[in-house]
N, C-alpha and C positions, 0 to 999 in steps of 0.2 A: 504494500500499499504505500504510494508515493503521489505527491501533489505534482502533476506532471509539469505544470506551468509556473512553480514556485520559484521566486528568486530571492536569495537571502539578502536582507538588508541589514548592514552593519550599524553598530551603535556603541556608545561608551557605557551605558548603564543597563543592568539586566533588564528591569521592568519595562522601561521605555523601548528597549530593543525588541522585547518580545511583542509588546503592543504595536510597534511599528510593522513588525513582520504580519501579525494578524490583521492589521488594517490594510497594509499593502497589497496582500495577497486578495482581500476582498474587493479592491479595485480602486484605492485612492493612495496616493503618495503623500504622507505628511512627514516633516522633518522630525527627528528625535527631539531637538530643544522645542520646537513647536508643541509636541505632545507632552512634553515635561511642563511647559508653561500653562497649557490649558488644563492640565492635570494638578495645578497648584502643588507641585511637588516639593518646593523648597521647604527646608524647616531644619530645626536642630533638636535632637531628641538624645536624652540621657537615660540610660538603662543600667541600673545597678549591677556591679559586679557579682557573679555567682559566687566567688570565693575570695571576698576583700582581702587585700594584702598579697594574694597569690594569683589574681588576675585582675585586670583592668575593666572599668565599665565599658558598655558597648555605647560609642559616641556616633550616632548618624547625622548625616546632613539633610534627610528628606523625611517626609511624612511617611507613615506606616505602609507596610505592603498591601498592595491591591487598592488602596484608596487613590493613588494616582491613576490608575487605569479606569477606576468608577468615575472620578471626576473628568478626565479626558473624554471618555465615550459619553458622558452626560452632556458636555459642552458640545459634542460634535453631533448629538442625535443619534448615537450608535447604540444598538443594544448589546451590552456584553453580558454574556451568560456564564456563571460561575457554579461549579458543582464539587463536591467532594464525596468521592466514592468510599465505601465502607472497608474495602480491602484491595489489596494490589491486583488482584485478577480482575475485578469490577472495574478498577481505573484503566487497566489495559484495554478491556473490552469497550469502555466509553470512548477511549482515546481512538481506537480502530474505527468505531462507527463515525466519530467526527471527522477523521481522515477521509473515510469513504464519501462522506457528504461534501467534501470540498473545502473544509475548515483547517487551518492552521490552529493548532492546540497550544495554549500557553499552560506552563507548568510550574508550580512552586516545588523546588528541589534542594537536597542537601548536597552542597558543593563536595563534601568528604567523599562521596561515592561516584562523582564523575571522573573518569579516567584521564581526562585532559588537564585536570586542576592539579596544581604542584602543591596546593595547601593541604595539610593532613588536620585541619579543624573542622569541625561540624559548624555549618553555618546553613540553615534552612530556610532562610528568607530570599533565596536566589530564584531567578526565573529564567526559562529558556523556552524556545519555541520548537515544538515538535512538527515536523512536515512529513515523516515516514517511519514506516515500520515494516520489518519482514520477519522471518522465523527467529533470528537471533541478534539483528542490529536494529538500532534507532538512529534516525536522522534528526539532528537538532540544530538550532542556531543559538549562539551564545554571544557576548561582546565581542568586539574586535580584539580586545587585549587577549581574551581565550581562545582566538582562532576563528571565530565566526562560525561557520557551517562545520559541524563536527559529526563523525560516525562512532558511535559508541555501543558495546555490548547491551542487548536490552535488558540484561539482568542487572547491569549498572544503573540504567534508568529506574527500573523496578525499585531498586534499594534507595536511590535518591529521591524518588517521588514519595515513597512510602515511609520515610525517615520522621522520627519524632524527637530527634536529638538535636541540640545547638539552638541558635538564636531563632526564636519565632517560628517553630514548625507547624506546617499546614499539611498534614499527610494526605496524599492523594487529591490534591487540590488542583482542578483544571479550569481553563476558561477559554472561550472563544467568542468571536463576534458574528452576529447574525448579518444577514445581507444588509449592505449600507443603504441609508436613505438616498433616494434619487437627487435630491438637492445637493447633497454632500459630494457626490459624483459628478455632477454637471456644473456646479457653481462653487468649487472647492474655496477659491480665493475669497468670495463673499462670505461663505459661512466662517472662515477663519478671522475675517476682519471683523465680523459681528461678535465674535466670542473673546477676542484678546482682551479687551479692557474689563469685559465681566469676569474673566479669569484672575486679572491682575487686582482688582479690588479686594476680593476676599483674601487672596494671598497676602497683601498688605497688612489688611486688618488682623489677620492671625499673626502674623510675624511681629505686630507691635503690641499686641495684646499680653497681659501678664497671666501666663499659664502655669506658673509655679516653677518648681525647680527641675522639672522633667522635660519641659518643652519649650521650644523657642529661646528668645534672647536670655532669659532667666537660666535656662538649662546650660547655655554657652558660657555665661558668667560662673555658674557653679563648677563646670569643668575646668575653667580656668583657674579658680581658687584651689581646687583638689590636685590639678597637675602641678602646681607650684611646690607641693609636699611630697610628690612621688618618690623622690630620691630616699625620704624616710619612711614612708609607708608600704612601699612595695618591696617584697622580699628578694626579687630578681629585677631590679629596675634595669640593669644593663641590658637585659633581654626584652623587657616588657616595653619600656619606653620607646626605643626604636621601632619595635613591633607595632606600636599604635600609628606612628608615622608611616610605615610601609602599608599598614592596612588602609589609612586615609587615603594614600596615594594610588594604590594598586587595586584595592577591593571594590571600588565603585561607592563606598559609604562616606568618603571624606569630604569635608566642606569644599574643598577646592573644585573638585569634579562638578557637584551641583551648582555651585556658583557660577561656573563657567556655562553650564547649560543653561541657567537663568539669563545669563549676560547675552548668550546667542539667541534665546528666546526673544528678548527684548530687541535685539539688533533686528532679527526678522520681522517683529511686530512693526519696527520703524520703518523697514522696507515696504511692507505690505500696506500699511496705513498712511505712509507719507506724512507721519505725525512727529514734527521736530522736537515736540515736548519729551520725547523719549530719549534723546540724544544724551543729555546729562546722565541718565540712569545707566545708559550702555557703558558709559566712561566709568560711572561708579562702581559697578559691578566688575568691570575689570580690575580697578584697583582693589576690591575686596577679594578677588580670585588672587591676585598677586600676594596680598597679605596671608591668606589662607597657604599659599605656596611656601611662604617664608617660615611660618609656623611648623609645617611638616618637615621642611629642611632642618629646622632646629631639633625637633624630635628626634629624627633620623641621625642626627650627628651627637646625640647625647653620650653615648659610650665614649667617644674620643674627647669629650670636652674636659677641659682643665678643672672646672667647678660644676658638677652635676647639678647641684641645687642652683646655683646662679643661672645655669641654662635653662632649667624649667622655669625660674621666675621670668626668665626673658620670654619663653613661650605662653606663660599666663599673661603677661603684658601685651603681647601680640593679640592673644584671644580677646581680651578685654577691648583693645583697639577695634577689632573685628566686630565685637558686639555694638560698640559705639557707633561704627560705621553702618552696620546693617540696620540698627534702630533708626538712623537719620534716613538713609535711603528709602527705606519703607514708609517712613512718616511722610515724606516728601512725595513719595511716589502715589500715596493714596489720594492726595489733592486732585492730580488729573484723573485719576482712575475713578474717583467718585462723581466727576463731572461727565466722563465719556461713558461710563457704565449706564447711564441713563436712569439711575435710581436715587431715591433719597437718601441723604446721609443719615 
C-alpha cells in the first residue's frame, strides 16, 4: 500500500512537517512557517524534571502536541480527524485503511524506536507522516534533519507508535485530513490573507498573559532563574547542561527553531498581505532568534568554561533579556492584530 502520487515535503519541525505533508497530498501547498503561524504554535513551556537533580526539566518553545494542527486546520476550514486505537494491531489496520482511501497518516511516535534516530532517549511527542506500508516495511516522512523520507521496519513503527514511555506519550494516536474545502484549493492566497491576523491576535494575547510558572513568559523567567543554579543543583552538570543546549538546537523543541519559524511566518504574511506594519516585527523576531542562538551556544560551551556558575548566570541573563524582548514584541504586535482581525478588543 503506497500513495502513488505522494511527494515528500520537508520541514524543520515534526508536527508542522507532518501536517504539511497531509495537506499537500490532499491538494494544497502551504508553507511550514504559514502552518506554524496559523496554528498559533509559538510558546514557552516548563515541565518539571522527572528526577530533580538527576535530570533537567523539559523546556519547549511551542504549544502542546496536536494543538497546533487543530488550530491550523480550523483556520483553513480543514477537517482534521484524530483517533486512538486500543492496540497496535487495530492501529495498523486503521492506518492501512486510511492509506487505501488515499490519505497520508500522521502519527505520534517515540523516537527511541525509530531506527534512523541517533538519540537513545524516549521522547513520545514526535510526529511523522506515513505514506506506505507493506508486509515488513513502513514508509514515512520525518524532518529534514532526520533525513526526510525514510523506510523503516514495520515492527519499529509499531513500537514507536504504541510506546507509553517518554515525554507526553499518546499511544496509537493517528490523524488525517478529510477532502479540502473547495475555496482553499481554488483561492488559497485569499484564505491565507483572511486568516493571518486572526491567528496573530490570539497568539499575542496568549504570550503576554500571565499563565503562571509553567507557560509563556513566566515559564521562561522561571527557567532563567533555575538555570543560574544548575552548576550546584545538577549531579552531572557537565553532561546535562550541554545536553539541554544540544536538545534545544537539534531536537526541534528549542526556542531558536520556533522563533525562526514565527519570523518566517511574519515575513510571508508581510509578502502576502503587503502590510508594512509587519516589517518591524519581522526584524524583532530575527533579533529574538539570534539571542536564543547565543543562549544555546553558551549552554553547549558550559563544560569548557572557566567558571561554570558564571557561564550559567550569563545564560540566565540572556534568557531574561529574551523574555523582555518577547513580552515587548507581542504587546506591540497585538495593536495592529486587534485592528486587522476585525474583532472588538
